[in-house]
C-alpha positions in Angstrom: 5.3 4.1 17.1 3.0 7.0 17.4 -0.6 4.9 16.5 -3.0 6.5 13.8 -6.9 5.6 13.3 -6.5 7.1 10.2 -7.4 5.1 6.9 -7.7 6.6 3.5 -11.2 6.8 2.7 -11.4 5.8 -1.1 -9.8 1.6 -0.3 -11.1 -0.7 2.7 -8.4 -2.2 4.5 -10.6 -5.5 4.3 -8.8 -7.5 2.4 -12.4 -9.1 0.3 -15.6 -7.2 1.1 -17.3 -10.6 -0.2 -19.3 -12.0 2.9 -19.6 -15.4 1.1 -14.9 -15.3 1.6 -16.3 -15.7 5.2 -17.7 -18.0 5.4 -17.3 -21.4 6.9 -17.7 -22.5 3.1 -13.8 -20.6 3.0 -11.8 -23.0 4.6 -12.0 -25.8 2.8 -9.9 -23.8 -0.2 -7.9 -21.6 2.5 -5.8 -20.1 -0.3 -8.7 -18.3 -1.4 -8.2 -16.4 1.9 -4.2 -16.0 1.7 -3.5 -12.2 1.5 -0.2 -10.2 1.7 0.3 -6.9 4.2 3.0 -5.2 4.3 3.4 -2.4 7.3 5.9 0.2 7.7 6.7 3.6 8.6 6.2 6.4 6.1 9.7 7.9 7.1 13.0 6.5 7.6 16.0 9.2 9.4 14.2 10.8 11.6 11.3 12.1 9.6 13.8 13.3 6.9 13.1 10.0 4.3 10.0 8.8 2.5 9.8 5.0 2.6 7.1 5.8 0.0 9.0 6.0 -2.9 8.0 6.6 -7.1 10.6 4.6 -8.2 13.1 1.5 -6.4 16.7 1.9 -6.6 18.8 -1.0 -6.8 18.5 -4.0 -4.4 16.0 -7.5 -4.6 12.6 -6.5 -4.6 11.6 -9.9 -2.9 7.9 -8.9 -3.4 6.8 -8.3 -6.9 3.3 -6.4 -7.1 1.4 -8.9 -8.0 2.0 -10.0 -4.9 1.4 -7.6 -2.6 -2.6 -6.4 -1.7 -2.6 -4.9 1.4 0.3 -1.6 2.8 -0.3 0.2 5.7 1.4 3.1 7.5 0.5 5.7 10.3 -1.2 7.8 8.0 -3.3 4.9 6.8 -4.3 1.7 4.9 -4.7 0.7 1.0 -5.8 -1.9 -0.9 -3.9 -2.6 -4.4 -5.0 -6.0 -5.9 -6.0 -4.8 -9.2 -4.9 -1.8 -9.2 -3.0 -0.1 -12.3 0.4 0.9 -11.7 -0.4 4.9 -12.2 -3.2 3.9 -9.7 -1.0 2.0 -7.1 1.3 4.6 -6.8 -1.5 7.6 -6.3 -2.6 5.2 -3.0 0.3 4.6 -2.4 0.8 8.3 -2.0 -1.9 9.2 -0.1 -0.3 6.7 3.2 3.1 8.2 2.8 4.1 10.9 5.1 2.2 14.0 4.0 5.1 15.9 4.0 6.2 14.0 1.2 2.9 14.1 -0.8 3.8 16.2 -3.5 6.9 15.3 -4.3 6.1 12.2 -4.9 3.8 12.7 -7.0 6.5 15.5 -9.2 8.9 12.7 -9.1 6.2 10.3 -10.4 5.0 12.8 -13.5 8.5 13.2 -14.0 9.8 9.3 -14.6 6.3 8.8 -16.4 5.2 6.7 -13.8 1.5 8.9 -13.6 
């Protein structure tokens, strides 16, 4: 897999920039430090299909949106915690393969997501 050092500039891939979270006191409550990461390639089928999509079609969702904090692709990393649905969509489109970003935004507007 090709590696990249690119990351989206508006989001930090640090789960919590608050230095108090990393203090030794945080180990008293380990649940405070739990973060969900989803890592995936941005495309499938040899680059012909985007894995980042504006809407899921059928199937089972195993990670509800409120439980997903960080999403990582070869094009960057975004922290989705606390974002609205339109904000989450825009952030995810920013780490999609550049070839699909414009069509993802268009499709999201068409279905009323943005």
